[in-house]
Backbone bond lengths (Angstrom), bond angles and torsions (degrees), N, CA, C in turn:
res aa  C-N    CA-C-N  psi(-1)  N-CA   C-N-CA  omega(-1)  CA-C   N-CA-C  phi
1 M - - - 1.476 - - 1.483 106.69 -
2 K 1.329 117.16 130.59 1.477 122.54 176.99 1.487 109.69 -65.78
3 P 1.349 119.99 130.74 1.451 118.94 175.71 1.519 116.85 -62.30
4 A 1.316 116.98 135.73 1.480 119.75 179.55 1.459 113.39 -63.44
5 R 1.318 112.88 139.54 1.492 120.38 171.55 1.433 113.09 -70.09
6 T 1.332 120.92 108.98 1.455 127.06 -156.59 1.538 109.04 -123.10
7 M 1.342 117.15 138.56 1.412 125.32 171.11 1.545 107.78 -107.79
8 V 1.323 115.97 145.61 1.462 118.61 175.78 1.520 106.87 -123.76
9 F 1.352 115.45 117.08 1.509 122.87 176.33 1.489 106.72 -92.82
10 G 1.319 118.81 119.35 1.477 123.46 171.40 1.497 118.53 78.07
11 P 1.324 117.85 52.70 1.529 117.29 -177.20 1.520 112.12 -70.99
12 S 1.310 122.18 -1.10 1.460 118.01 174.50 1.528 112.05 -77.67
13 H 1.298 116.43 -5.48 1.510 120.69 172.91 1.552 109.80 -55.67
14 W 1.387 113.00 139.00 1.536 118.27 -171.62 1.486 112.01 -64.63
15 H 1.341 122.05 -16.28 1.437 121.97 178.54 1.513 115.33 -80.42
16 V 1.327 114.63 -21.54 1.484 120.40 -173.72 1.523 110.27 -61.83
17 P 1.347 122.87 -42.52 1.463 120.22 175.28 1.513 115.91 -53.07
18 L 1.269 114.74 -26.78 1.491 119.59 -175.24 1.535 113.33 -75.97
19 C 1.440 115.90 -19.20 1.442 119.31 -178.00 1.526 111.74 -136.06
20 A 1.365 118.32 9.06 1.444 118.21 -175.94 1.546 113.69 -60.88
21 E 1.291 117.44 -41.04 1.479 120.04 179.89 1.495 110.26 -61.98
22 R 1.357 114.89 -42.99 1.492 119.55 -176.40 1.539 108.27 -70.04
23 I 1.292 118.68 -35.55 1.506 118.19 177.41 1.550 108.97 -61.52
24 G 1.298 116.99 -39.96 1.427 120.60 177.02 1.557 115.39 -62.79
25 V 1.321 110.66 -32.56 1.568 117.03 -178.85 1.523 110.46 -75.99
26 R 1.340 114.51 -43.75 1.486 117.23 -170.90 1.469 115.12 -98.68
27 H 1.329 121.20 -6.40 1.403 125.97 175.52 1.451 115.21 -128.72
28 D 1.329 120.60 160.82 1.431 127.05 173.35 1.520 104.15 -102.74
29 V 1.331 119.43 99.09 1.442 125.11 -175.16 1.551 106.50 -79.06
30 I 1.335 118.40 116.15 1.450 122.16 -177.34 1.534 112.29 -103.84
31 G 1.313 116.99 -1.31 1.534 118.34 176.28 1.439 111.45 174.38
32 V 1.311 114.26 147.63 1.514 121.71 175.12 1.495 109.88 -127.45
33 S 1.270 112.95 153.40 1.533 119.73 177.27 1.487 111.10 -139.71
34 D 1.355 117.49 144.85 1.408 122.10 -179.21 1.519 111.59 -170.99
35 E 1.319 114.05 144.94 1.493 118.65 178.14 1.537 108.15 -74.78
36 D 1.298 118.99 -18.32 1.388 123.40 177.49 1.607 108.04 -97.24
37 A 1.306 116.29 96.96 1.490 121.45 -173.52 1.584 112.24 -60.40
38 G 1.288 115.05 -36.80 1.475 117.86 -177.49 1.501 110.39 -66.88
39 S 1.309 120.28 -45.20 1.428 122.00 -179.93 1.570 107.96 -68.03
40 A 1.272 117.07 -38.10 1.472 116.82 -179.65 1.442 110.68 -63.26
41 R 1.361 121.17 -39.63 1.425 123.46 -179.89 1.485 112.07 -63.11
42 R 1.328 117.61 -38.83 1.424 121.10 -178.12 1.543 110.34 -59.03
43 Y 1.313 115.11 -44.39 1.482 118.73 -178.52 1.590 113.62 -80.72
44 A 1.240 113.72 -29.84 1.468 118.64 174.46 1.581 108.22 -63.52
45 D 1.243 116.69 -40.85 1.522 117.78 177.49 1.553 108.79 -67.82
46 L 1.324 117.19 -41.77 1.442 118.97 178.94 1.516 113.93 -57.19
47 W 1.373 112.88 -44.62 1.462 119.74 -173.55 1.538 110.69 -98.93
48 D 1.279 118.99 6.14 1.531 123.86 179.89 1.532 108.60 49.36
49 A 1.358 115.62 55.15 1.362 121.43 -175.93 1.611 110.68 -131.60
50 P 1.341 114.75 151.56 1.508 114.96 -178.84 1.568 111.22 -74.18
51 V 1.306 115.30 158.63 1.446 121.87 -177.66 1.528 107.40 -108.02
52 Y 1.328 114.34 136.92 1.489 121.53 173.38 1.589 108.39 -121.83
53 G 1.290 118.16 138.80 1.458 119.01 -178.96 1.521 112.14 -72.54
54 R 1.314 118.90 -27.41 1.433 123.08 -178.98 1.525 111.40 -124.18
55 W 1.341 119.64 138.86 1.447 120.14 177.48 1.519 113.06 -61.98
56 Q 1.339 115.32 -28.97 1.492 121.35 178.66 1.512 108.65 -58.19
57 D 1.414 117.65 -42.17 1.422 121.52 -177.49 1.558 109.99 -69.24
58 L 1.306 112.95 -40.83 1.474 116.74 -179.24 1.577 110.27 -59.78
59 L 1.332 113.32 -46.55 1.416 117.66 -175.84 1.570 109.57 -66.81
60 A 1.320 116.56 -37.44 1.499 120.09 179.84 1.568 110.19 -65.89
61 A 1.301 114.87 -28.05 1.479 119.45 -178.50 1.492 110.24 -83.91
62 H 1.339 120.53 -20.93 1.446 121.64 -178.27 1.576 112.93 -136.68
63 P 1.317 115.79 60.89 1.486 118.71 -175.99 1.568 108.92 -70.79
64 D 1.239 118.66 -5.44 1.504 119.87 178.23 1.533 111.44 -105.85
65 A 1.333 114.77 15.96 1.506 118.62 174.62 1.496 109.49 -56.06
66 E 1.399 114.67 152.78 1.418 117.77 -179.60 1.587 114.24 -102.97
67 L 1.363 115.39 -8.47 1.472 120.52 -177.97 1.469 107.49 -162.21
68 A 1.346 115.32 152.62 1.531 119.67 173.09 1.537 106.93 -143.44
69 Y 1.313 112.65 152.61 1.463 121.68 169.50 1.484 108.72 -114.83
70 V 1.330 115.29 128.14 1.517 120.35 -175.27 1.484 106.85 -107.83
71 F 1.327 117.10 105.55 1.491 123.41 178.72 1.589 108.57 -119.74
72 V 1.255 117.76 18.61 1.500 118.59 -174.65 1.515 109.95 -70.46
73 P 1.325 117.53 166.67 1.453 122.28 176.16 1.557 109.30 -53.14
74 H 1.346 113.45 149.81 1.464 116.14 -172.48 1.537 113.43 -61.34
75 D 1.251 120.09 -28.88 1.467 121.12 -179.56 1.508 113.00 -74.85
76 Q 1.318 118.42 -7.30 1.451 123.77 175.74 1.462 113.28 -107.23
77 M 1.336 118.31 -2.04 1.461 120.56 -172.28 1.542 111.78 -66.99
78 R 1.314 114.42 -46.06 1.530 112.64 -172.98 1.465 107.90 -66.68
79 E 1.271 124.46 -39.99 1.498 122.56 178.41 1.501 112.11 -61.10
80 A 1.333 116.92 -46.01 1.428 121.18 -179.61 1.508 115.44 -62.87
81 C 1.356 113.29 -41.73 1.513 121.61 175.85 1.472 111.39 -61.62
82 L 1.383 116.02 -48.09 1.477 118.90 -178.70 1.512 112.75 -63.67
83 A 1.318 116.68 -33.20 1.463 123.68 179.41 1.489 110.13 -64.32
84 L 1.380 113.39 -45.08 1.486 118.22 179.00 1.489 114.27 -67.51
85 I 1.366 113.58 -33.27 1.448 118.52 178.06 1.560 109.92 -69.51
86 D 1.290 120.81 -39.07 1.391 126.47 173.19 1.500 113.50 -58.96
87 A 1.369 115.90 -36.08 1.484 121.51 177.25 1.492 112.39 -87.22
88 R 1.367 118.77 4.07 1.425 125.05 177.56 1.544 110.58 55.22
89 I 1.305 116.73 45.92 1.503 124.47 178.71 1.511 108.89 -111.28
90 P 1.363 118.19 116.53 1.477 120.69 176.92 1.571 108.39 -60.56
91 F 1.331 113.06 148.92 1.454 112.02 178.32 1.535 111.89 -154.24
92 V 1.312 112.60 164.39 1.499 123.94 174.48 1.516 106.32 -104.34
93 V 1.385 115.34 132.45 1.454 117.69 175.11 1.470 110.45 -126.05
94 E 1.295 116.21 141.42 1.444 124.21 169.15 1.522 110.67 -70.45
95 K 1.344 116.42 147.13 1.451 117.73 171.91 1.596 104.25 -66.67
96 P 1.289 118.20 149.51 1.518 129.09 11.50 1.538 114.18 -101.19
97 A 1.379 119.81 0.18 1.464 124.33 179.44 1.534 112.71 68.79
98 G 1.316 116.40 13.95 1.527 121.84 178.86 1.439 110.13 163.53
99 V 1.337 111.67 172.75 1.562 118.16 179.50 1.506 108.56 -109.53
100 S 1.284 123.14 16.80 1.455 123.00 172.87 1.554 109.05 -156.48
101 R 1.330 114.50 164.50 1.435 116.62 177.71 1.537 112.58 -65.63
102 S 1.290 118.57 -33.15 1.521 119.95 175.64 1.501 113.72 -67.26
103 E 1.325 119.22 -32.89 1.442 120.74 177.47 1.510 112.49 -65.33
104 V 1.323 116.14 -45.43 1.469 119.36 176.87 1.571 110.63 -65.61
105 A 1.234 115.02 -37.31 1.479 117.26 179.73 1.540 112.84 -66.49
106 D 1.393 113.59 -36.09 1.471 121.73 176.17 1.549 109.07 -59.70
107 V 1.369 116.96 -45.81 1.425 121.22 179.67 1.490 111.50 -62.56
108 R 1.319 115.84 -45.09 1.501 118.35 -175.53 1.522 109.43 -69.19
109 A 1.312 119.06 -38.60 1.458 120.13 -179.47 1.517 111.85 -67.23
110 A 1.334 117.39 -42.00 1.409 121.69 177.53 1.530 113.12 -63.41
111 A 1.315 113.67 -44.92 1.495 119.38 179.22 1.553 111.19 -59.86
112 E 1.291 115.61 -46.74 1.458 119.96 -178.14 1.557 109.89 -67.07
113 S 1.343 118.86 -37.03 1.458 119.70 178.53 1.499 109.99 -68.50
114 A 1.276 120.07 -37.91 1.465 122.67 -178.14 1.490 115.56 -87.25
115 G 1.355 115.00 -13.64 1.437 118.25 177.54 1.534 111.46 78.59
116 V 1.341 117.02 22.21 1.492 120.82 -178.00 1.497 107.59 -93.03
117 P 1.373 117.47 124.67 1.433 121.94 -177.58 1.557 113.90 -79.80
118 I 1.303 116.54 137.05 1.488 121.11 -177.97 1.537 104.72 -124.67
119 A 1.313 115.69 135.65 1.441 122.25 170.16 1.530 109.73 -112.35
120 V 1.365 117.17 138.36 1.421 122.52 -173.19 1.577 107.12 -115.52
121 T 1.333 114.91 140.24 1.472 118.52 -173.30 1.545 113.87 -80.39
122 F 1.292 117.31 55.57 1.411 122.23 168.10 1.581 109.63 -78.23
123 V 1.303 114.54 75.19 1.479 119.56 -168.68 1.490 114.47 -69.50
124 Q 1.318 118.06 -17.73 1.463 119.85 -178.83 1.516 111.96 -71.58
125 R 1.353 116.07 -17.57 1.494 119.31 -178.77 1.557 107.15 -62.09
126 G 1.312 115.06 127.95 1.505 119.59 178.52 1.475 114.87 71.89
127 G 1.267 118.81 5.38 1.494 125.70 177.54 1.524 111.74 -79.75
128 P 1.329 117.11 168.93 1.440 122.11 -179.08 1.500 112.20 -52.29
129 T 1.310 120.25 -43.06 1.437 121.71 -178.22 1.572 111.76 -61.44
130 E 1.351 114.20 -50.74 1.454 116.52 -179.44 1.489 112.17 -62.36
131 Q 1.335 117.91 -39.18 1.490 123.58 -177.44 1.502 108.21 -62.46
132 W 1.352 117.73 -43.81 1.415 119.29 -178.27 1.527 114.14 -67.29
133 L 1.337 114.25 -43.24 1.470 119.22 178.69 1.569 110.92 -65.19
134 S 1.249 117.44 -26.92 1.495 122.99 -175.33 1.550 108.90 -61.25
135 Q 1.325 118.13 -20.78 1.470 116.49 -178.77 1.442 113.25 -65.68
136 A 1.372 117.27 -22.57 1.477 119.35 -178.91 1.522 110.14 -76.73
137 G 1.352 119.56 -7.08 1.458 122.20 -175.42 1.522 111.42 85.14
138 P 1.293 119.99 -171.31 1.443 121.57 -179.91 1.520 112.80 -57.73
139 A 1.344 116.06 133.44 1.451 117.74 -174.02 1.437 112.05 -64.99
140 V 1.324 114.96 130.59 1.485 122.48 170.17 1.511 109.41 -103.18
141 Y 1.344 116.38 -48.63 1.450 123.30 174.19 1.546 105.92 -128.33
142 E 1.356 114.24 138.55 1.484 117.27 -178.32 1.492 108.79 -147.27
143 S 1.345 114.71 146.86 1.460 121.16 179.53 1.482 109.26 -135.98
144 T 1.313 121.50 127.73 1.435 125.73 175.49 1.497 113.48 -130.40
145 Q 1.316 114.59 134.90 1.555 120.92 170.12 1.519 104.46 -123.11
146 F 1.310 115.74 129.46 1.441 123.38 172.72 1.556 109.62 -139.24
147 I 1.241 114.73 99.90 1.516 122.29 -171.33 1.507 108.71 -111.72
148 A 1.341 115.64 100.76 1.471 120.54 -176.12 1.597 109.26 -90.33
149 G 1.323 109.29 -175.61 1.527 116.67 -174.37 1.509 112.36 -69.25
150 P 1.337 117.55 172.84 1.452 123.53 -172.17 1.580 114.09 -66.83
151 P 1.305 122.84 155.25 1.433 124.30 -172.46 1.502 110.26 -63.11
152 D 1.321 121.44 -30.92 1.411 123.01 -176.01 1.492 112.79 -63.82
153 R 1.347 118.96 -11.73 1.535 119.68 177.42 1.486 109.46 -63.70
154 Y 1.349 117.74 -24.59 1.513 121.45 -179.43 1.513 110.11 -71.26
155 L 1.314 113.78 -24.12 1.541 115.69 179.71 1.507 114.03 -70.19
156 S 1.369 115.98 -21.87 1.435 121.68 -177.78 1.562 112.06 -113.78
157 N 1.325 119.37 -3.73 1.503 117.24 -176.53 1.548 112.04 -106.85
158 G 1.363 116.15 13.15 1.453 117.81 175.81 1.489 116.59 98.35
159 S 1.383 114.72 0.42 1.488 117.70 -176.11 1.569 108.96 -129.64
160 P 1.360 120.59 55.48 1.435 120.10 -179.59 1.513 115.09 -58.36
161 W 1.328 117.52 -25.71 1.503 122.38 -179.26 1.530 108.86 -61.72
162 M 1.343 120.02 -20.53 1.418 118.49 -178.57 1.577 115.04 -63.62
163 V 1.279 118.03 -17.72 1.455 120.47 176.49 1.540 111.87 -97.97
164 E 1.297 117.48 6.36 1.454 122.15 176.57 1.525 107.99 -104.18
165 R 1.278 117.34 106.42 1.538 118.69 -174.42 1.505 112.38 -56.21
166 S 1.302 119.62 -35.64 1.463 121.68 -176.73 1.538 108.11 -64.01
167 R 1.251 118.80 -29.84 1.547 122.37 -175.28 1.498 110.63 -95.20
168 S 1.333 117.78 -38.02 1.480 121.96 -173.29 1.546 109.16 -90.70
169 G 1.316 119.37 -25.26 1.412 119.72 -172.44 1.517 115.76 86.96
170 G 1.290 117.76 -15.52 1.499 119.32 -177.61 1.497 105.29 164.02
171 G 1.332 113.72 -169.87 1.456 120.72 -179.95 1.479 116.69 -113.60
172 C 1.272 123.12 -118.67 1.456 126.68 -174.88 1.519 110.58 -63.72
173 V 1.240 120.00 -31.58 1.499 122.27 -175.56 1.500 109.21 -70.74
174 I 1.299 119.42 -47.83 1.460 121.14 179.38 1.531 111.99 -68.96
175 N 1.291 117.44 -30.00 1.428 122.65 -176.96 1.506 116.40 -87.10
176 L 1.313 118.62 -40.74 1.475 122.92 -174.18 1.516 115.10 -105.11
177 A 1.302 114.55 -37.42 1.541 116.69 -175.45 1.564 114.44 -62.75
178 P 1.307 120.69 -37.77 1.456 119.26 -175.79 1.512 113.40 -49.79
179 H 1.375 118.82 -40.33 1.465 121.60 177.10 1.499 114.21 -52.93
180 F 1.336 114.90 -42.18 1.494 120.70 -169.52 1.533 109.60 -90.35
181 I 1.333 115.07 -27.26 1.483 116.90 171.43 1.533 107.75 -65.57
182 D 1.297 117.68 -46.19 1.466 119.98 176.48 1.511 115.12 -59.72
183 M 1.302 114.86 -36.98 1.464 119.82 -178.24 1.478 109.50 -65.17
184 F 1.333 114.59 -45.68 1.474 119.64 177.92 1.510 114.07 -65.08
185 L 1.329 116.90 -51.44 1.485 120.90 179.68 1.561 109.16 -54.45
186 R 1.260 113.76 -48.45 1.527 119.74 179.14 1.528 111.84 -54.42
187 S 1.358 118.59 -48.09 1.420 125.44 -177.81 1.581 108.09 -67.14
188 A 1.319 116.96 -43.12 1.422 121.96 -172.57 1.549 111.09 -77.91
189 G 1.317 116.14 -11.42 1.490 121.86 -175.29 1.530 111.24 65.80
190 Q 1.303 118.01 35.74 1.411 121.62 178.19 1.566 111.28 -122.04
191 R 1.291 114.64 159.00 1.499 118.85 177.06 1.516 110.24 -114.91
192 E 1.286 118.41 -9.67 1.520 122.34 -174.78 1.508 108.97 -134.17
193 A 1.302 115.60 154.81 1.452 122.20 168.57 1.477 110.93 -159.87
194 T 1.308 117.88 147.45 1.514 118.85 170.80 1.550 109.63 -81.22
195 V 1.297 120.61 156.31 1.389 123.87 -174.40 1.502 110.75 -140.51
196 S 1.319 116.18 139.93 1.429 122.20 165.85 1.526 104.04 -118.42
197 A 1.381 116.90 152.66 1.415 120.95 -169.60 1.549 110.80 -153.49
198 A 1.356 114.31 149.47 1.440 120.99 164.54 1.506 106.50 -134.23
199 L 1.370 113.31 136.76 1.442 123.12 -176.62 1.560 110.85 -126.04
200 S 1.335 114.85 146.18 1.465 113.90 178.55 1.601 109.01 -150.34
201 S 1.308 113.89 150.73 1.473 120.44 170.94 1.511 108.97 -120.64
202 A 1.354 117.49 27.96 1.467 122.48 -175.69 1.542 113.53 -64.01
203 L 1.307 118.59 -30.48 1.433 121.59 -172.32 1.573 111.35 -76.99
204 H 1.314 117.78 -43.06 1.436 121.22 -173.83 1.558 111.32 -113.38
205 G 1.333 119.92 -16.87 1.372 121.28 176.34 1.523 118.58 70.12
206 R 1.357 114.74 18.78 1.445 118.39 -179.08 1.533 109.97 -81.37
207 G 1.358 117.07 178.63 1.401 121.76 179.28 1.544 113.06 -80.61
208 V 1.278 115.47 -6.04 1.575 120.71 176.06 1.487 105.83 -114.73
209 E 1.318 115.66 154.35 1.462 122.51 179.61 1.570 107.47 -70.15
210 D 1.379 110.46 139.52 1.517 116.83 174.81 1.514 109.87 -107.08
211 F 1.332 121.61 5.80 1.414 125.04 172.06 1.533 109.17 -158.84
212 G 1.312 111.53 139.84 1.452 122.57 178.53 1.433 111.92 -142.93
213 S 1.344 117.95 134.20 1.452 125.51 172.01 1.457 111.70 -120.95
214 L 1.347 114.36 118.91 1.473 124.08 -179.07 1.487 113.66 -116.87
215 T 1.284 116.80 138.45 1.470 123.82 172.21 1.511 110.37 -119.51
216 L 1.322 113.74 117.08 1.467 120.82 -178.83 1.486 110.46 -101.74
217 T 1.285 118.25 137.77 1.512 120.97 175.80 1.542 106.34 -134.37
218 T 1.342 113.18 130.81 1.511 120.97 177.09 1.500 111.14 -87.73
219 S 1.316 117.31 167.64 1.464 120.46 179.94 1.504 112.43 -68.10
220 D 1.349 117.10 -16.93 1.528 116.55 177.67 1.504 110.11 -106.40
221 G 1.358 117.95 23.79 1.459 118.84 169.95 1.492 118.69 89.14
222 R 1.323 120.89 6.79 1.464 123.32 179.84 1.545 104.71 -80.76
223 I 1.345 114.01 144.53 1.409 120.33 -175.68 1.521 111.08 -130.89
224 C 1.353 116.78 131.10 1.484 120.84 174.85 1.528 111.27 -127.69
225 T 1.262 119.11 128.59 1.445 122.26 167.98 1.495 111.89 -101.31
226 I 1.304 115.97 132.39 1.500 121.94 177.34 1.506 109.98 -128.59
227 Q 1.271 115.94 121.85 1.497 122.85 172.78 1.515 108.11 -115.54
228 V 1.358 114.01 124.91 1.417 120.38 179.77 1.526 109.24 -128.92
229 G 1.281 119.30 153.11 1.467 121.72 -177.88 1.468 117.58 -159.58
230 Y 1.370 113.93 155.43 1.515 120.37 164.47 1.578 102.60 -100.51
231 A 1.208 122.51 61.55 1.438 122.84 -168.10 1.477 113.04 -129.48
232 F 1.345 123.13 2.14 1.372 122.72 178.65 1.564 109.91 -92.15
233 P 1.275 116.66 141.13 1.468 117.85 -178.77 1.547 112.75 -59.60
234 G 1.353 116.53 153.66 1.448 119.26 172.63 1.521 109.93 -61.04
235 S 1.315 118.11 119.75 1.447 119.75 -168.55 1.535 110.94 -161.48
236 A 1.313 118.49 152.47 1.488 120.82 176.88 1.559 109.09 -63.70
237 L 1.364 116.63 -22.16 1.500 120.64 -179.53 1.533 107.45 -68.38
238 K 1.398 121.18 -23.29 1.434 125.47 177.38 1.472 116.25 77.91
239 R 1.328 117.72 -49.49 1.477 119.68 -170.39 1.482 111.26 -166.74
240 H 1.342 115.22 164.00 1.493 123.02 163.18 1.456 109.39 -101.35
241 C 1.345 114.90 139.62 1.505 117.68 173.74 1.513 109.78 -147.53
242 S 1.311 115.80 152.08 1.456 122.10 172.90 1.480 106.96 -157.13
243 F 1.309 117.02 145.00 1.446 125.46 -179.85 1.510 109.46 -138.10
244 T 1.364 116.19 140.98 1.421 123.52 170.99 1.527 109.79 -141.60
245 R 1.310 115.54 127.77 1.445 119.55 173.47 1.546 109.14 -122.64
246 I 1.365 113.72 132.89 1.401 122.51 174.71 1.503 108.34 -112.00
247 G 1.324 117.32 122.22 1.438 122.10 177.87 1.503 113.80 -142.13
248 P 1.318 118.28 -170.49 1.496 119.95 -171.57 1.562 108.03 -70.52
249 N 1.267 119.80 -16.87 1.437 118.91 -179.58 1.502 117.73 -94.82
250 G 1.351 115.98 -7.97 1.427 121.82 -178.00 1.588 111.23 138.64
251 V 1.324 110.78 -158.23 1.501 120.02 -176.25 1.495 110.65 -121.45
252 A 1.324 116.25 126.24 1.479 122.49 176.63 1.514 108.18 -115.59
253 S 1.354 118.43 136.83 1.423 123.51 -178.47 1.541 110.34 -141.64
254 I 1.322 112.88 151.71 1.476 123.77 -176.12 1.501 109.80 -141.89
255 W 1.357 117.61 142.04 1.494 119.62 -179.59 1.509 107.03 -124.47
256 T 1.364 112.90 171.06 1.460 122.33 -173.77 1.577 113.85 -52.45
257 D 1.336 115.16 -40.38 1.433 117.70 179.42 1.580 115.09 -84.08
258 G 1.304 112.96 15.47 1.510 116.88 176.32 1.520 116.65 85.92
259 T 1.359 116.84 -7.24 1.462 121.00 178.11 1.484 106.82 -61.56
260 A 1.374 116.33 125.52 1.434 120.04 -177.38 1.589 108.55 -133.04
261 S 1.285 113.59 143.27 1.433 119.33 177.47 1.502 111.52 -137.71
262 F 1.325 114.84 152.83 1.424 122.54 177.03 1.535 111.18 -140.03
263 T 1.357 115.29 117.79 1.437 118.81 179.49 1.510 108.07 -109.16
264 A 1.222 115.40 119.03 1.525 122.32 -176.78 1.542 107.27 -82.07
265 T 1.320 115.44 170.35 1.440 121.63 -172.92 1.521 110.31 -72.91
266 D 1.295 118.18 -14.26 1.470 121.61 174.20 1.497 111.91 -85.29
267 G 1.358 118.63 -0.90 1.447 121.27 178.26 1.496 115.98 95.08
268 A 1.317 117.82 -10.67 1.508 121.71 -178.94 1.562 107.85 -76.09
269 T 1.363 113.27 136.50 1.463 118.80 179.87 1.527 110.66 -118.25
270 A 1.335 114.45 136.72 1.450 121.44 174.26 1.447 108.08 -116.99
271 T 1.352 117.80 146.10 1.458 122.42 176.23 1.500 111.03 -130.94
272 R 1.332 114.09 158.12 1.487 120.52 -179.39 1.503 106.89 -165.07
273 T 1.307 116.61 161.64 1.436 123.33 168.41 1.463 110.38 -106.96
274 I 1.360 117.88 121.52 1.421 122.56 -179.88 1.586 111.78 -116.99
275 D 1.286 114.76 165.35 1.463 118.93 178.00 1.492 108.87 -86.69
276 V 1.359 118.19 113.99 1.470 121.80 -179.16 1.517 112.43 -98.15
277 D 1.377 117.13 -1.43 1.402 120.82 -179.25 1.578 108.21 -71.56
278 S 1.311 113.36 123.08 1.506 116.45 -176.95 1.561 111.36 -84.76
279 D 1.322 117.87 -12.53 1.426 119.31 -179.22 1.514 115.60 -54.23
280 P 1.377 119.06 -49.19 1.425 120.55 179.52 1.515 117.22 -62.22
281 L 1.330 116.59 -13.12 1.488 119.84 179.86 1.489 114.86 -73.03
282 Y 1.359 117.23 -14.47 1.431 120.35 179.41 1.501 112.23 -71.50
283 D 1.342 115.81 -38.43 1.508 116.60 175.01 1.519 111.16 -61.54
284 R 1.312 115.44 -43.11 1.472 119.89 -179.70 1.483 108.88 -59.86
285 F 1.360 117.95 -39.43 1.499 122.25 -179.79 1.476 109.15 -60.95
286 V 1.320 117.75 -48.86 1.495 120.81 179.99 1.485 111.86 -54.42
287 D 1.374 115.52 -44.86 1.445 117.14 176.27 1.530 114.47 -58.79
288 A 1.284 112.97 -42.93 1.505 117.84 176.43 1.503 113.98 -61.29
289 V 1.358 117.37 -39.93 1.474 120.68 174.43 1.480 112.01 -59.53
290 A 1.404 116.85 -47.28 1.395 119.72 178.58 1.522 117.40 -61.81
291 D 1.364 111.37 -35.26 1.513 119.28 -178.92 1.463 111.93 -73.43
292 T 1.295 119.44 -27.35 1.422 122.54 -170.38 1.598 117.20 -112.53
293 L 1.346 114.01 -1.11 1.403 119.84 -176.93 1.571 114.55 -52.42
294 D 1.388 111.85 -41.52 1.426 116.50 179.94 1.552 113.83 -72.09
295 Q 1.321 116.33 -13.63 1.446 121.97 179.77 1.538 108.93 -105.92
296 G 1.286 118.14 18.04 1.491 120.51 179.14 1.505 114.29 67.40
297 F 1.382 113.80 31.90 1.538 119.65 -179.81 1.551 110.39 65.03
298 E 1.314 115.52 33.77 1.452 119.11 -179.00 1.548 109.95 -57.96
299 G 1.353 114.19 130.95 1.487 120.24 178.98 1.560 113.98 91.50
300 L 1.316 115.87 -12.37 1.506 119.27 178.61 1.505 112.24 -93.37
301 P 1.265 119.39 152.81 1.433 121.73 174.05 1.539 113.81 -57.72
302 G 1.283 118.80 137.38 1.438 119.91 -173.49 1.609 110.99 -122.16
303 I 1.358 111.59 -173.08 1.454 117.25 -173.38 1.498 112.40 -64.47
304 R 1.370 121.20 -30.46 1.412 121.87 179.45 1.524 112.13 -69.40
305 D 1.413 113.33 -37.09 1.460 117.27 174.85 1.595 110.55 -63.50
306 L 1.272 114.23 -38.35 1.441 116.94 175.82 1.532 114.34 -64.49
307 E 1.328 115.45 -42.07 1.441 119.13 177.19 1.487 113.06 -60.95
308 D 1.350 115.78 -39.52 1.463 118.27 178.62 1.562 112.44 -62.49
309 A 1.312 112.42 -41.92 1.524 115.40 179.86 1.543 112.28 -71.30
310 M 1.334 115.06 -36.39 1.444 117.41 -177.32 1.558 110.10 -77.81
311 A 1.274 120.03 -21.58 1.419 118.55 175.10 1.529 109.72 -63.46
312 I 1.360 117.32 -39.73 1.462 120.09 175.93 1.510 112.09 -68.29
313 V 1.282 116.14 -34.87 1.497 119.72 178.96 1.521 105.65 -62.06
314 W 1.320 118.48 -51.55 1.492 119.48 -176.69 1.517 113.82 -61.55
315 D 1.392 113.63 -35.49 1.463 117.23 173.62 1.529 111.27 -63.51
316 A 1.347 116.31 -37.29 1.438 120.20 177.42 1.533 113.15 -58.74
317 Y 1.325 110.00 -46.63 1.503 114.87 179.96 1.534 111.41 -66.61
318 S 1.293 117.10 -36.25 1.447 117.77 176.28 1.546 115.76 -69.59
319 E 1.337 113.84 -31.36 1.423 119.59 -176.78 1.565 113.96 -88.12
320 G 1.325 112.62 -32.64 1.496 120.01 -174.50 1.532 106.69 -83.77
321 N 1.315 115.01 150.26 1.447 122.05 176.93 1.550 109.38 -110.22
322 L 1.303 117.85 113.98 1.474 123.61 -176.84 1.496 107.18 -68.39
323 T 1.283 118.20 124.90 1.519 120.01 174.60 1.548 107.26 -130.04
324 P 1.337 121.97 152.44 1.472 121.35 2.33 1.499 107.77 -79.64
């Protein structure tokens, strides 16, 4: 299969290093754009592609592109997505695809009206964590903790706008929680849940929250607690995480070191060590994008899945009180 002629908007995003090599293998990158010229040049050299300072100029130069990746700052996502939809170019977008509920809804509505497929980087789908938890059956009760490194890491990894609330839309909740909201909704067979939330920036004192605790409840009584944070020290360990799912088949649990257990309803327990690092899942996602582009990203998470998760995130921001 001939690699798709691909544009990359915003390669300074911190996820791009996780999949840059694979993007070069699976796609024909015809141009990159970024407000950070140094980061753009790094990837332009890797992909042997020209650099544009603005994504608008890149799109104008290649209106016949076959694929795009949208990694721009959150406050530019709606405009970039709508421009690609107008050009009828399929694309991949990082969450959250906007800085408000209405912006994400605008993108979803425009894409559906135009018939432009969008894939969303919910990389946990089908990964080792989701596979292990699935042994419990559909989630009835679920608990997730995912505590990543401090917010100041974004000041040095090419995405300083992530600590500016007006540009990012929020902190750890908008950035980390959508993955686990999606994972719970998907398992529970639901698209909606009510949420209560508490948010805080007490640890680092930045303008975005560095800890958020969410409790989701579905109409049929399923409950999920999600705690996310920018509160783990800078470390090779990267993060703390733990997952527990209780379902009709038993209880499945996973810890930071990958230790995993499943206890079935008959009392039998199985244990294993799995890879809980989400970073390698981005290469796998690029492969899936390349493999399904001709089928409109069939089987991959899409913009409606993102809108469902982000609706809960925006409710959490409305309901939670950021302190101090």
